[in-house]
Structures are given as structure tokens and as C-alpha cells.
SEPAKOL-343095 format. One record per residue (C-alpha): residue in one letter; x, y, z. Coordinates in steps of 0.5 Angstrom, whole numbers, padded with zeros to 4 digits, always signed. Each point is the difference from the previous one (the first is absolute). Example, Ala and Ser with C-alpha at 12.3 -4.5 7.8 and 13.67 -1.06 7.14 Angstrom:
2
A+0025-0009+0016
S+0002+0007-0002
END
This chain:
89
X+0053+0023+0001
X-0004-0007+0000
X+0004-0005+0004
X-0003-0008-0001
X+0003-0005+0004
X-0003-0005-0005
X-0002-0001-0007
X-0006-0005-0001
X+0001-0007-0003
X-0002+0002-0007
X-0005+0007-0004
X-0007-0004+0001
X+0002+0002+0008
X+0000+0007-0002
X-0008+0000-0002
X-0002-0004+0006
X-0006-0003+0000
X-0004+0007+0005
X+0003+0006+0004
X-0001+0001+0006
X+0001+0008+0001
X+0000+0001+0009
X+0005+0006+0000
X-0004+0004+0005
X+0000-0005+0005
X+0004-0002+0005
X+0001-0005+0004
X-0003-0006+0003
X-0006+0002-0007
X+0005+0000-0004
X+0001-0008-0001
X-0006-0002+0003
X-0003+0004-0008
X+0005-0004-0004
X-0002-0008+0006
X-0007+0001-0004
X+0002+0002-0006
X+0004-0006-0001
X-0004-0003+0003
X-0004+0001-0006
X+0004-0002-0005
X+0002-0007-0003
X+0005-0003+0003
X+0006+0002-0005
X-0003+0006-0002
X+0005+0007+0000
X-0001+0006+0005
X+0003+0006-0001
X-0002+0005+0006
X+0003+0006+0002
X+0001+0003+0006
X+0003+0006+0003
X+0005+0001+0007
X+0005-0004+0003
X-0005-0004+0005
X-0004-0004-0007
X+0005+0000-0003
X+0004-0005+0005
X-0006-0004+0002
X-0005-0001-0004
X+0005-0005-0006
X+0004-0002+0008
X-0009-0003+0001
X+0000-0002-0006
X+0006-0004-0001
X-0001-0004+0007
X-0009-0001-0002
X+0005-0004-0006
X-0001+0005-0005
X+0007+0002-0006
X+0001+0007+0000
X+0003+0001-0007
X+0003+0006+0001
X+0000+0007+0003
X+0000+0007-0003
X+0002+0007+0003
X-0002+0005-0004
X+0004+0008+0001
X-0008+0001+0002
X-0001-0003+0005
X-0004-0005-0002
X+0002-0009+0001
X-0001-0004-0006
X-0001-0007+0003
X-0002-0006-0005
X-0002-0006+0004
X-0003-0007-0001
X-0005-0003+0001
X+0002-0006+0006
END
């Protein structure tokens, strides 16, 4: 069963400007790839990050927030993939 810890503020947030699949990576590469993706985006754009595993699930949103980006939502699906919506600062 899917667990949602937050819901994106609007339907537009469900249609991200970019999607990044890091399900095959482990920390610290999970956030390195996320940061590189965010660095290539304009302020206010949204990034959907697909990730797998407890460590990236905790670390990627925490590090994004620490760098000033906004976590819009984090949704854990039954297939083990977490969907994380971020808005670039």
C-alpha cells in the first residue's frame, strides 16, 4: 500500500519539469545526481526524483532542504520506489 507523507500543493506540481531516476544508485551518489539535476534547472521548477532504499529516502530530501530547495511531497509506493517532488530554490 502506498504511503504519502505530503501532497503536492497543486496539480501542476504532479507534472514536474524534469524527472530523475536514481533507483539504481546508493548514497552519496543519490544526492550528487539530484544536486546536478537541480543545478541545471531554473528557480521555481520542479523535479521528480525516483529513489529506492531507506538511506536515500532520508538523505536526499534532508540535503535538498538544507540547500534551500523545497520538498513538495514524498510518496512511498508498494513497489519500493519513493517519489520525491522538489522545487528548485
